[in-house]
LOFI-935946 format. One record per residue (C-alpha): residue in one letter; x, y, z. Coordinates in steps of 0.25 Angstrom, whole numbers, plus 5000, padded with zeros to 4 digits. Layout:
N
{rest: A; east: X; north: Y; up: Z}
...
//
This chain:
335
{rest: M; east: 4939; north: 5241; up: 5189}
{rest: K; east: 4933; north: 5251; up: 5198}
{rest: N; east: 4937; north: 5257; up: 5212}
{rest: G; east: 4952; north: 5257; up: 5209}
{rest: N; east: 4958; north: 5243; up: 5210}
{rest: K; east: 4945; north: 5236; up: 5215}
{rest: M; east: 4942; north: 5225; up: 5206}
{rest: R; east: 4928; north: 5221; up: 5203}
{rest: V; east: 4926; north: 5206; up: 5203}
{rest: V; east: 4915; north: 5196; up: 5199}
{rest: I; east: 4915; north: 5181; up: 5203}
{rest: V; east: 4910; north: 5170; up: 5193}
{rest: G; east: 4908; north: 5157; up: 5201}
{rest: C; east: 4902; north: 5159; up: 5215}
{rest: G; east: 4906; north: 5146; up: 5221}
{rest: L; east: 4917; north: 5143; up: 5231}
{rest: I; east: 4929; north: 5149; up: 5223}
{rest: G; east: 4920; north: 5161; up: 5219}
{rest: K; east: 4917; north: 5164; up: 5234}
{rest: K; east: 4932; north: 5163; up: 5237}
{rest: R; east: 4936; north: 5173; up: 5226}
{rest: A; east: 4925; north: 5183; up: 5231}
{rest: K; east: 4932; north: 5183; up: 5245}
{rest: S; east: 4946; north: 5185; up: 5239}
{rest: L; east: 4944; north: 5198; up: 5231}
{rest: G; east: 4951; north: 5208; up: 5240}
{rest: D; east: 4947; north: 5222; up: 5236}
{rest: A; east: 4940; north: 5218; up: 5223}
{rest: K; east: 4925; north: 5219; up: 5223}
{rest: L; east: 4916; north: 5207; up: 5219}
{rest: V; east: 4905; north: 5213; up: 5210}
{rest: A; east: 4897; north: 5201; up: 5205}
{rest: C; east: 4897; north: 5186; up: 5205}
{rest: C; east: 4892; north: 5175; up: 5195}
{rest: D; east: 4888; north: 5161; up: 5195}
{rest: T; east: 4880; north: 5152; up: 5187}
{rest: D; east: 4873; north: 5147; up: 5199}
{rest: K; east: 4864; north: 5159; up: 5203}
{rest: K; east: 4864; north: 5154; up: 5218}
{rest: K; east: 4879; north: 5154; up: 5219}
{rest: A; east: 4880; north: 5168; up: 5213}
{rest: L; east: 4869; north: 5174; up: 5222}
{rest: D; east: 4875; north: 5168; up: 5234}
{rest: F; east: 4888; north: 5174; up: 5230}
{rest: S; east: 4882; north: 5187; up: 5228}
{rest: V; east: 4875; north: 5187; up: 5241}
{rest: C; east: 4889; north: 5184; up: 5248}
{rest: H; east: 4895; north: 5196; up: 5241}
{rest: E; east: 4886; north: 5208; up: 5244}
{rest: N; east: 4876; north: 5204; up: 5233}
{rest: I; east: 4885; north: 5206; up: 5221}
{rest: P; east: 4878; north: 5204; up: 5208}
{rest: Y; east: 4878; north: 5190; up: 5204}
{rest: F; east: 4876; north: 5183; up: 5190}
{rest: I; east: 4874; north: 5169; up: 5185}
{rest: S; east: 4880; north: 5173; up: 5171}
{rest: I; east: 4894; north: 5179; up: 5169}
{rest: H; east: 4888; north: 5187; up: 5157}
{rest: D; east: 4878; north: 5194; up: 5165}
{rest: L; east: 4889; north: 5197; up: 5175}
{rest: L; east: 4898; north: 5203; up: 5165}
{rest: E; east: 4886; north: 5212; up: 5159}
{rest: E; east: 4882; north: 5218; up: 5173}
{rest: V; east: 4895; north: 5218; up: 5181}
{rest: E; east: 4908; north: 5227; up: 5180}
{rest: F; east: 4920; north: 5220; up: 5186}
{rest: D; east: 4935; north: 5217; up: 5184}
{rest: I; east: 4938; north: 5203; up: 5188}
{rest: I; east: 4930; north: 5190; up: 5186}
{rest: I; east: 4933; north: 5178; up: 5195}
{rest: L; east: 4929; north: 5165; up: 5189}
{rest: S; east: 4926; north: 5154; up: 5199}
{rest: T; east: 4917; north: 5144; up: 5192}
{rest: T; east: 4919; north: 5130; up: 5188}
{rest: H; east: 4930; north: 5126; up: 5179}
{rest: N; east: 4922; north: 5124; up: 5166}
{rest: S; east: 4916; north: 5139; up: 5167}
{rest: L; east: 4929; north: 5146; up: 5169}
{rest: P; east: 4935; north: 5147; up: 5154}
{rest: E; east: 4922; north: 5153; up: 5149}
{rest: L; east: 4921; north: 5163; up: 5161}
{rest: I; east: 4936; north: 5167; up: 5159}
{rest: N; east: 4933; north: 5170; up: 5144}
{rest: I; east: 4921; north: 5178; up: 5148}
{rest: G; east: 4929; north: 5186; up: 5158}
{rest: I; east: 4940; north: 5189; up: 5148}
{rest: E; east: 4930; north: 5193; up: 5137}
{rest: N; east: 4924; north: 5203; up: 5147}
{rest: N; east: 4938; north: 5209; up: 5150}
{rest: K; east: 4938; north: 5204; up: 5165}
{rest: H; east: 4949; north: 5199; up: 5173}
{rest: I; east: 4947; north: 5185; up: 5178}
{rest: L; east: 4951; north: 5177; up: 5190}
{rest: V; east: 4947; north: 5162; up: 5186}
{rest: E; east: 4948; north: 5151; up: 5196}
{rest: K; east: 4958; north: 5140; up: 5193}
{rest: P; east: 4959; north: 5132; up: 5184}
{rest: A; east: 4951; north: 5142; up: 5175}
{rest: A; east: 4946; north: 5131; up: 5165}
{rest: R; east: 4945; north: 5116; up: 5164}
{rest: F; east: 4954; north: 5114; up: 5152}
{rest: S; east: 4966; north: 5123; up: 5147}
{rest: Y; east: 4960; north: 5125; up: 5133}
{rest: E; east: 4948; north: 5132; up: 5140}
{rest: L; east: 4958; north: 5144; up: 5143}
{rest: E; east: 4964; north: 5145; up: 5129}
{rest: G; east: 4965; north: 5159; up: 5124}
{rest: F; east: 4960; north: 5166; up: 5137}
{rest: Y; east: 4974; north: 5171; up: 5141}
{rest: E; east: 4976; north: 5178; up: 5127}
{rest: K; east: 4961; north: 5183; up: 5128}
{rest: A; east: 4963; north: 5189; up: 5142}
{rest: E; east: 4976; north: 5196; up: 5138}
{rest: K; east: 4969; north: 5203; up: 5127}
{rest: K; east: 4958; north: 5207; up: 5136}
{rest: N; east: 4967; north: 5211; up: 5147}
{rest: C; east: 4960; north: 5202; up: 5157}
{rest: K; east: 4968; north: 5196; up: 5168}
{rest: V; east: 4964; north: 5181; up: 5171}
{rest: R; east: 4970; north: 5174; up: 5183}
{rest: I; east: 4968; north: 5160; up: 5187}
{rest: G; east: 4963; north: 5157; up: 5201}
{rest: F; east: 4975; north: 5149; up: 5207}
{rest: N; east: 4974; north: 5154; up: 5221}
{rest: H; east: 4984; north: 5144; up: 5227}
{rest: R; east: 4995; north: 5152; up: 5221}
{rest: Y; east: 4992; north: 5163; up: 5232}
{rest: H; east: 4991; north: 5154; up: 5244}
{rest: R; east: 5001; north: 5159; up: 5254}
{rest: A; east: 5010; north: 5147; up: 5254}
{rest: L; east: 5011; north: 5147; up: 5238}
{rest: V; east: 5014; north: 5162; up: 5238}
{rest: K; east: 5025; north: 5159; up: 5249}
{rest: A; east: 5030; north: 5148; up: 5240}
{rest: K; east: 5031; north: 5156; up: 5228}
{rest: E; east: 5039; north: 5167; up: 5236}
{rest: I; east: 5049; north: 5157; up: 5241}
{rest: I; east: 5051; north: 5151; up: 5227}
{rest: S; east: 5052; north: 5165; up: 5221}
{rest: S; east: 5063; north: 5168; up: 5231}
{rest: G; east: 5071; north: 5157; up: 5226}
{rest: Q; east: 5072; north: 5150; up: 5239}
{rest: L; east: 5067; north: 5137; up: 5234}
{rest: G; east: 5076; north: 5137; up: 5222}
{rest: E; east: 5073; north: 5131; up: 5208}
{rest: L; east: 5060; north: 5123; up: 5209}
{rest: M; east: 5060; north: 5108; up: 5207}
{rest: F; east: 5046; north: 5103; up: 5209}
{rest: I; east: 5032; north: 5104; up: 5216}
{rest: R; east: 5024; north: 5094; up: 5223}
{rest: G; east: 5009; north: 5098; up: 5226}
{rest: R; east: 4997; north: 5091; up: 5232}
{rest: Y; east: 4983; north: 5097; up: 5233}
{rest: G; east: 4970; north: 5090; up: 5237}
{rest: H; east: 4957; north: 5090; up: 5244}
{rest: G; east: 4948; north: 5078; up: 5248}
{rest: G; east: 4935; north: 5083; up: 5241}
{rest: R; east: 4922; north: 5083; up: 5248}
{rest: L; east: 4909; north: 5075; up: 5248}
{rest: G; east: 4902; north: 5077; up: 5234}
{rest: Y; east: 4915; north: 5082; up: 5228}
{rest: E; east: 4913; north: 5073; up: 5216}
{rest: K; east: 4900; north: 5080; up: 5212}
{rest: E; east: 4906; north: 5094; up: 5212}
{rest: W; east: 4909; north: 5102; up: 5200}
{rest: R; east: 4924; north: 5099; up: 5201}
{rest: A; east: 4920; north: 5084; up: 5198}
{rest: K; east: 4914; north: 5088; up: 5185}
{rest: P; east: 4924; north: 5087; up: 5173}
{rest: S; east: 4916; north: 5096; up: 5164}
{rest: V; east: 4916; north: 5107; up: 5175}
{rest: S; east: 4929; north: 5106; up: 5182}
{rest: G; east: 4938; north: 5100; up: 5171}
{rest: G; east: 4944; north: 5090; up: 5181}
{rest: G; east: 4945; north: 5087; up: 5195}
{rest: E; east: 4956; north: 5089; up: 5206}
{rest: L; east: 4967; north: 5092; up: 5196}
{rest: I; east: 4960; north: 5104; up: 5190}
{rest: D; east: 4955; north: 5108; up: 5203}
{rest: Q; east: 4966; north: 5108; up: 5214}
{rest: G; east: 4977; north: 5103; up: 5203}
{rest: S; east: 4976; north: 5116; up: 5196}
{rest: H; east: 4981; north: 5123; up: 5208}
{rest: L; east: 4993; north: 5114; up: 5210}
{rest: I; east: 4996; north: 5115; up: 5195}
{rest: D; east: 4996; north: 5130; up: 5196}
{rest: L; east: 5005; north: 5131; up: 5208}
{rest: S; east: 5015; north: 5122; up: 5202}
{rest: R; east: 5015; north: 5130; up: 5189}
{rest: M; east: 5017; north: 5143; up: 5198}
{rest: F; east: 5030; north: 5137; up: 5203}
{rest: L; east: 5035; north: 5128; up: 5192}
{rest: G; east: 5029; north: 5135; up: 5179}
{rest: D; east: 5023; north: 5127; up: 5167}
{rest: F; east: 5023; north: 5112; up: 5167}
{rest: V; east: 5027; north: 5105; up: 5154}
{rest: K; east: 5025; north: 5091; up: 5158}
{rest: V; east: 5012; north: 5087; up: 5165}
{rest: D; east: 5010; north: 5073; up: 5171}
{rest: G; east: 5000; north: 5067; up: 5180}
{rest: F; east: 4986; north: 5061; up: 5182}
{rest: A; east: 4972; north: 5065; up: 5187}
{rest: C; east: 4963; north: 5054; up: 5193}
{rest: N; east: 4951; north: 5051; up: 5202}
{rest: Y; east: 4953; north: 5042; up: 5214}
{rest: F; east: 4941; north: 5045; up: 5223}
{rest: W; east: 4930; north: 5055; up: 5219}
{rest: K; east: 4920; north: 5049; up: 5210}
{rest: M; east: 4920; north: 5060; up: 5199}
{rest: P; east: 4925; north: 5061; up: 5185}
{rest: V; east: 4937; north: 5071; up: 5188}
{rest: D; east: 4950; north: 5068; up: 5195}
{rest: D; east: 4952; north: 5069; up: 5210}
{rest: N; east: 4967; north: 5067; up: 5210}
{rest: A; east: 4978; north: 5072; up: 5201}
{rest: F; east: 4994; north: 5070; up: 5200}
{rest: L; east: 5003; north: 5079; up: 5192}
{rest: S; east: 5017; north: 5080; up: 5188}
{rest: L; east: 5020; north: 5093; up: 5181}
{rest: R; east: 5034; north: 5097; up: 5176}
{rest: N; east: 5039; north: 5111; up: 5170}
{rest: K; east: 5050; north: 5113; up: 5160}
{rest: K; east: 5061; north: 5112; up: 5170}
{rest: G; east: 5055; north: 5098; up: 5175}
{rest: N; east: 5050; north: 5104; up: 5188}
{rest: T; east: 5038; north: 5096; up: 5193}
{rest: A; east: 5025; north: 5098; up: 5200}
{rest: F; east: 5020; north: 5086; up: 5206}
{rest: L; east: 5005; north: 5088; up: 5210}
{rest: Q; east: 4993; north: 5080; up: 5216}
{rest: V; east: 4979; north: 5085; up: 5218}
{rest: S; east: 4968; north: 5077; up: 5224}
{rest: C; east: 4954; north: 5078; up: 5229}
{rest: T; east: 4956; north: 5065; up: 5237}
{rest: E; east: 4966; north: 5073; up: 5246}
{rest: W; east: 4958; north: 5069; up: 5259}
{rest: K; east: 4966; north: 5080; up: 5267}
{rest: N; east: 4966; north: 5093; up: 5259}
{rest: T; east: 4980; north: 5096; up: 5254}
{rest: F; east: 4989; north: 5106; up: 5248}
{rest: S; east: 5004; north: 5103; up: 5246}
{rest: F; east: 5013; north: 5110; up: 5237}
{rest: E; east: 5028; north: 5108; up: 5237}
{rest: I; east: 5038; north: 5116; up: 5229}
{rest: Y; east: 5052; north: 5110; up: 5228}
{rest: G; east: 5064; north: 5119; up: 5224}
{rest: R; east: 5079; north: 5116; up: 5224}
{rest: K; east: 5081; north: 5124; up: 5237}
{rest: G; east: 5069; north: 5120; up: 5245}
{rest: K; east: 5054; north: 5116; up: 5245}
{rest: I; east: 5041; north: 5123; up: 5248}
{rest: E; east: 5030; north: 5115; up: 5254}
{rest: I; east: 5015; north: 5121; up: 5254}
{rest: D; east: 5004; north: 5114; up: 5262}
{rest: G; east: 4990; north: 5118; up: 5264}
{rest: L; east: 4981; north: 5129; up: 5258}
{rest: G; east: 4973; north: 5132; up: 5271}
{rest: G; east: 4959; north: 5127; up: 5275}
{rest: S; east: 4958; north: 5112; up: 5273}
{rest: Y; east: 4971; north: 5111; up: 5266}
{rest: G; east: 4978; north: 5115; up: 5279}
{rest: T; east: 4986; north: 5128; up: 5283}
{rest: E; east: 4994; north: 5133; up: 5271}
{rest: K; east: 5009; north: 5132; up: 5273}
{rest: I; east: 5022; north: 5133; up: 5266}
{rest: I; east: 5036; north: 5127; up: 5270}
{rest: Y; east: 5049; north: 5131; up: 5263}
{rest: Y; east: 5060; north: 5121; up: 5264}
{rest: K; east: 5073; north: 5127; up: 5261}
{rest: M; east: 5084; north: 5118; up: 5257}
{rest: L; east: 5097; north: 5120; up: 5264}
{rest: T; east: 5111; north: 5119; up: 5256}
{rest: E; east: 5115; north: 5107; up: 5264}
{rest: M; east: 5101; north: 5101; up: 5261}
{rest: G; east: 5095; north: 5093; up: 5272}
{rest: P; east: 5082; north: 5098; up: 5280}
{rest: P; east: 5078; north: 5112; up: 5274}
{rest: E; east: 5075; north: 5125; up: 5281}
{rest: T; east: 5060; north: 5126; up: 5283}
{rest: Y; east: 5051; north: 5138; up: 5282}
{rest: S; east: 5036; north: 5137; up: 5283}
{rest: W; east: 5024; north: 5147; up: 5282}
{rest: E; east: 5009; north: 5144; up: 5286}
{rest: F; east: 4997; north: 5151; up: 5281}
{rest: P; east: 4985; north: 5148; up: 5290}
{rest: M; east: 4978; north: 5161; up: 5286}
{rest: K; east: 4966; north: 5161; up: 5276}
{rest: D; east: 4970; north: 5158; up: 5262}
{rest: N; east: 4971; north: 5171; up: 5254}
{rest: S; east: 4975; north: 5166; up: 5240}
{rest: W; east: 4962; north: 5170; up: 5234}
{rest: E; east: 4964; north: 5184; up: 5238}
{rest: I; east: 4978; north: 5185; up: 5234}
{rest: E; east: 4975; north: 5179; up: 5220}
{rest: F; east: 4964; north: 5189; up: 5218}
{rest: K; east: 4973; north: 5200; up: 5222}
{rest: E; east: 4984; north: 5195; up: 5212}
{rest: F; east: 4973; north: 5195; up: 5201}
{rest: V; east: 4970; north: 5210; up: 5204}
{rest: K; east: 4984; north: 5213; up: 5203}
{rest: D; east: 4985; north: 5206; up: 5189}
{rest: I; east: 4974; north: 5215; up: 5185}
{rest: L; east: 4979; north: 5228; up: 5191}
{rest: D; east: 4994; north: 5226; up: 5187}
{rest: D; east: 4990; north: 5220; up: 5173}
{rest: R; east: 4998; north: 5207; up: 5176}
{rest: K; east: 4996; north: 5193; up: 5171}
{rest: P; east: 4988; north: 5184; up: 5180}
{rest: I; east: 4996; north: 5172; up: 5185}
{rest: P; east: 4990; north: 5162; up: 5185}
{rest: G; east: 4983; north: 5166; up: 5172}
{rest: I; east: 4976; north: 5159; up: 5161}
{rest: K; east: 4989; north: 5153; up: 5155}
{rest: D; east: 4991; north: 5146; up: 5169}
{rest: A; east: 4977; north: 5140; up: 5169}
{rest: I; east: 4979; north: 5135; up: 5155}
{rest: E; east: 4993; north: 5128; up: 5160}
{rest: N; east: 4986; north: 5123; up: 5172}
{rest: L; east: 4975; north: 5117; up: 5165}
{rest: K; east: 4984; north: 5111; up: 5154}
{rest: I; east: 4990; north: 5102; up: 5165}
{rest: I; east: 4977; north: 5098; up: 5171}
{rest: N; east: 4971; north: 5095; up: 5158}
{rest: K; east: 4983; north: 5086; up: 5154}
{rest: I; east: 4983; north: 5078; up: 5167}
{rest: Y; east: 4968; north: 5076; up: 5165}
{rest: K; east: 4970; north: 5071; up: 5151}
{rest: Q; east: 4982; north: 5062; up: 5155}
{rest: S; east: 4973; north: 5056; up: 5166}
{rest: G; east: 4961; north: 5053; up: 5157}
{rest: Y; east: 4952; north: 5064; up: 5161}
{rest: D; east: 4946; north: 5070; up: 5149}
{rest: Y; east: 4938; north: 5082; up: 5155}
{rest: N; east: 4938; north: 5089; up: 5142}
{rest: S; east: 4929; north: 5079; up: 5135}
//
């Protein structure tokens, strides 16, 4: 790392998410990019002061000095790239879900520990303003002991959606469940911890593709606290709804900005005499800054030598749930 605390970053995967990451680096310096599609890599480079571009990560590693590698490729490529990053002593920010199957990440946590490499999983929803506010309310004890979570997340797809890479099992590892579902699972684990009982099913109702377009989950932790979740790409009006119920009140989060509507949070404080609760609400009409906050947290992970959360173990637990639901539903994506 040169120039004090200014991190040098490379991005592997120059698609939509790679572009979002490039805009969210704060004081860090983007020094190179890589994509197996030469045109994507070149176009990305041109948009970022003609930084060096590569179609091979091995060539990039030979020619460029850097501190952080951001991995934003398709799911099937992520485990190999994580391994390469660790082998080369790089800190890694990898997009969710980090792999298609939990076993693809086995041994990476221990390997990263030995190499002193920080590996953070890109679950940026944790850093949306409403989710940060919810965590603050819960941490203060105002909601009391948590009881259950109810979450819905979905979009309506687009013309040709069934032909995109997410509809190819060998590339994506699944459909809507592994896509938006991994976010809801991660948020539920953030508030309720590990789940020991996993029930539900994934199915296809509308899109003519070999992966799921809807999934329904019931997840329970050791105490019996439940997360009841649904994800869908037949949600004709884009929706994000996340409700957290405690013994003293309820938090309701709606919207993520953009087509999902204004991001807002409502805290319902239960009164001792019961009846209608006191209501407090916050709205966040400004631009989403979760990507920037997440990256700042990763830089802190590195500078303060702290364990990234969510990390590799969180990705494994997330994928175990997803893989189990797929197996129960008759989707053998691992064949």
